[in-house]
C-alpha positions in Angstrom: 90.2 115.9 93.8 87.1 117.0 92.2 87.8 114.7 89.1 88.4 111.4 90.8 85.4 110.1 89.6 86.4 110.9 86.0 89.8 109.3 86.6 88.1 106.2 87.7 86.0 106.0 84.8 88.9 106.4 82.4 91.0 103.8 84.2 88.0 101.5 84.0 87.3 102.0 80.4 91.4 101.5 79.6 91.1 98.1 81.4 87.9 97.2 79.7 89.6 97.6 76.2 91.8 94.6 77.3 89.7 92.6 79.4 85.9 92.4 79.9 85.6 90.2 82.9 83.8 91.2 86.1 86.0 90.7 89.1 84.7 89.5 92.2 87.7 90.1 94.2 91.0 92.3 94.0 94.3 91.3 95.3 97.2 93.4 96.0 100.8 91.7 96.5 103.3 93.4 98.5 107.0 93.0 98.5 108.6 89.5 97.6 105.0 88.4 97.3 104.3 88.1 93.7 104.5 84.2 93.5 100.6 84.0 93.8 100.6 85.7 90.5 101.9 82.4 88.7 98.6 80.5 89.9 96.3 83.1 88.3 94.7 82.1 85.0 95.7 85.5 83.4 93.4 86.6 80.6 95.1 90.0 80.5 98.1 91.5 81.8 98.4 95.2 81.7 101.5 97.2 82.7 100.4 100.1 85.1 101.8 102.7 82.6 99.0 101.7 80.1 96.2 102.5 82.7 95.3 106.1 82.6 96.2 107.7 86.2 97.8 104.7 87.7 101.3 105.6 89.2 104.5 103.8 88.2 105.8 101.2 90.7 109.3 102.0 91.7 109.6 99.9 94.8 112.1 96.8 94.9 110.8 93.4 93.7 107.4 95.2 92.4 106.6 94.3 89.0 104.3 96.9 88.2 101.6 95.3 86.2 97.7 94.4 86.8 96.7 90.7 86.1 93.0 90.1 85.1 91.7 86.5 85.1 90.7 83.6 87.4 92.0 82.2 90.6 90.5 79.1 92.1 87.7 79.8 89.4 86.9 83.2 90.8 87.3 86.2 88.5 89.9 88.4 90.0 92.1 91.3 89.6 95.6 91.4 91.0 98.3 94.0 91.3 101.8 92.7 91.1 103.3 95.6 93.1 101.7 98.6 94.8 102.6 102.2 95.4 103.8 103.7 98.7 103.8 107.3 100.1 107.7 107.2 100.3 107.7 106.9 96.5 106.3 110.6 96.3 102.6 109.8 95.2 99.7 111.4 97.1 97.5 109.0 98.9 94.4 109.6 96.5 96.7 108.3 93.6 98.1 105.6 95.6 94.6 104.2 96.2 93.1 105.0 92.7 93.3 101.1 91.9 91.2 100.2 94.7 88.5 102.4 93.5 88.9 101.2 90.2 88.6 97.6 91.2 85.2 98.5 93.1 84.0 100.2 89.9 84.9 97.1 87.9 82.8 95.0 90.2 84.9 93.6 93.2 83.3 93.0 96.3 86.4 91.8 98.3 89.9 93.2 98.6 92.7 90.9 99.9 95.6 92.9 100.5 99.1 91.7 101.5 102.4 93.1 102.8 106.0 92.5 104.2 106.3 94.0 107.6 108.7 94.1 110.5 107.7 92.2 113.6 107.7 94.0 117.0 105.7 91.3 119.0 108.2 89.3 120.7 106.2 86.2 120.3 106.6 86.4 116.5 109.3 85.1 114.4 110.6 86.1 111.0 108.6 84.0 108.5 105.4 84.1 110.3 102.1 85.2 108.8 99.6 87.5 110.8 96.0 88.2 109.8 95.5 91.9 110.5 92.8 92.6 112.9 93.1 96.3 113.2 95.5 99.1 112.1 97.1 102.3 113.3 97.6 104.9 110.7 100.8 107.0 111.5 101.3 108.0 107.9 100.6 111.7 108.5 98.0 111.8 106.0 94.6 110.1 104.9 93.3 109.4 101.3 90.0 110.6 102.3 91.0 114.2 103.0 89.3 116.7 100.7 86.0 117.1 99.4 84.0 114.0 99.6 82.3 112.5 96.4 79.1 110.9 97.7 78.9 108.6 94.7 82.1 106.8 95.9 81.3 106.7 99.6 80.3 108.4 102.7 82.0 111.4 104.2 82.6 109.8 107.5 83.1 106.0 106.9 83.0 104.0 110.1 86.1 102.1 111.0 85.1 99.8 113.9 85.8 96.9 111.7 87.9 97.6 108.8 89.0 93.8 108.5 86.1 91.5 108.1 85.8 89.3 111.3 84.5 86.2 109.3 87.3 86.3 107.1 89.7 86.5 109.8 88.6 83.5 111.4 88.4 81.6 108.1 92.0 82.5 107.3 93.1 81.3 110.7 91.2 78.0 110.5 92.9 77.6 107.1 96.2 78.1 108.7 95.5 75.6 111.5 94.4 73.1 109.0 97.5 73.3 107.2 99.7 73.4 110.3 101.6 76.6 109.9 101.9 79.8 112.3 99.3 82.5 111.5 98.9 85.1 114.1 96.3 87.8 114.4 97.2 91.2 115.5 97.6 95.2 114.7 99.4 96.7 112.0 100.8 99.9 111.9 101.7 102.1 109.0 104.5 104.6 108.7 105.7 106.8 105.9 109.2 105.4 105.5 111.3 105.1 103.5 114.1 104.9 106.7 113.4 102.0 109.0 112.5 103.0 112.7 115.0 103.8 115.5 114.9 101.8 118.7 113.0 104.6 120.3 110.3 104.5 117.5 110.1 100.7 117.8 109.5 100.8 121.6 106.9 103.6 120.9 105.0 101.6 118.2 104.9 98.6 120.3 103.7 100.7 123.3 100.6 102.0 121.5 99.6 98.6 120.7 101.0 97.5 117.3 102.5 94.1 116.5 103.9 94.9 113.1 105.0 97.8 111.2 105.3 98.6 107.4 104.8 101.3 105.1 101.7 100.4 103.2 98.2 98.8 103.2 96.5 101.3 105.5 95.6 103.8 102.8 94.1 101.0 100.6 91.9 99.7 103.3 90.7 103.0 104.3 89.5 103.6 100.7 88.2 99.9 100.4 86.0 100.6 103.5 84.9 104.1 102.1 83.8 102.0 98.8 81.8 99.5 100.9 84.2 96.5 100.0 85.2 93.7 102.5 88.8 93.4 103.6 91.3 90.7 104.2 94.8 91.9 105.3 97.8 89.6 105.5 101.3 90.3 106.7 104.3 88.5 106.4 106.9 89.1 109.0 110.3 89.3 107.3 112.4 90.5 110.1 112.3 91.1 113.7 112.3 94.9 115.0 113.0 94.3 118.8 114.8 97.5 120.2 117.1 95.5 122.5 118.3 93.1 119.9 117.9 95.3 116.9 120.4 94.5 113.8 121.0 96.5 110.5 118.2 95.8 108.1 119.2 93.3 105.2 116.9 94.0 102.2 118.0 91.0 100.0 117.4 88.8 103.3 114.0 90.5 104.0 112.7 89.7 100.5 114.1 86.2 100.6 112.1 85.6 104.0 109.0 86.8 102.0 109.6 84.6 99.1 109.9 81.7 101.4 107.0 82.4 103.5 104.9 83.3 100.2 103.5 79.7 99.7 101.7 79.9 103.0 100.1 83.1 101.9 99.0 81.4 98.6 97.3 78.7 100.8 95.3 81.5 102.7 94.4 83.3 99.5 93.4 80.1 97.7 91.4 78.9 100.7 89.5 82.2 101.2 88.5 82.3 97.4 87.5 78.8 97.3 85.3 79.3 100.4 83.3 82.3 99.1 82.5 85.3 101.2 
């Protein structure tokens, strides 16, 4: 997309018309994880439809607006709802907000998601800090002509998730006495859930949890030079030999119940600096 840089500039200019702050961090809130938005001292709330080139969020429980303000005294921007490949958007458009956040001044991306657990030691409602990921979306947001103003042609992915922030998040969980694993997230396109054979395959290649988001945003954040912390909430267990039909309302309810622990991690990270 040859005009990507122009699209970023136009999106930034539109946001600046309603908010002149300089965010240090950006947060992406996934399915059922919008409760953190209530803690943000919002100075502006902008519907995605008002921002040029932002897609419209069509996923269940995704409100579809950008909050600009402060959390724990830190200037932030937060997405109440994200975009997915299964909604029909190209990955370059899905990840445009990350580039906009970088252009606004954000140095850190905190990305959350609801996911299915495949590690038998996990339980529904547990949190997992992402230490690595596997991209099985069949696409990559960096495909095409590279704009060197936005990042390098071949970004290194040996440490897409910041090790210091991972250790800090785990320490916060221990201090507050709740379960928080670290593991590997695998992204698939969806929207159908996986078959028993697919869950066996995903577990065999090293994944602990599976979801339909996050990886494109992280790839672009790394391309932009941002630090990344990824947090997953295990909303249901996907064990092939004990598989049950997916219950979407139950999945969202589980995410809602675990969300206060996500808030503890995010608040702790922001309060501690990076």
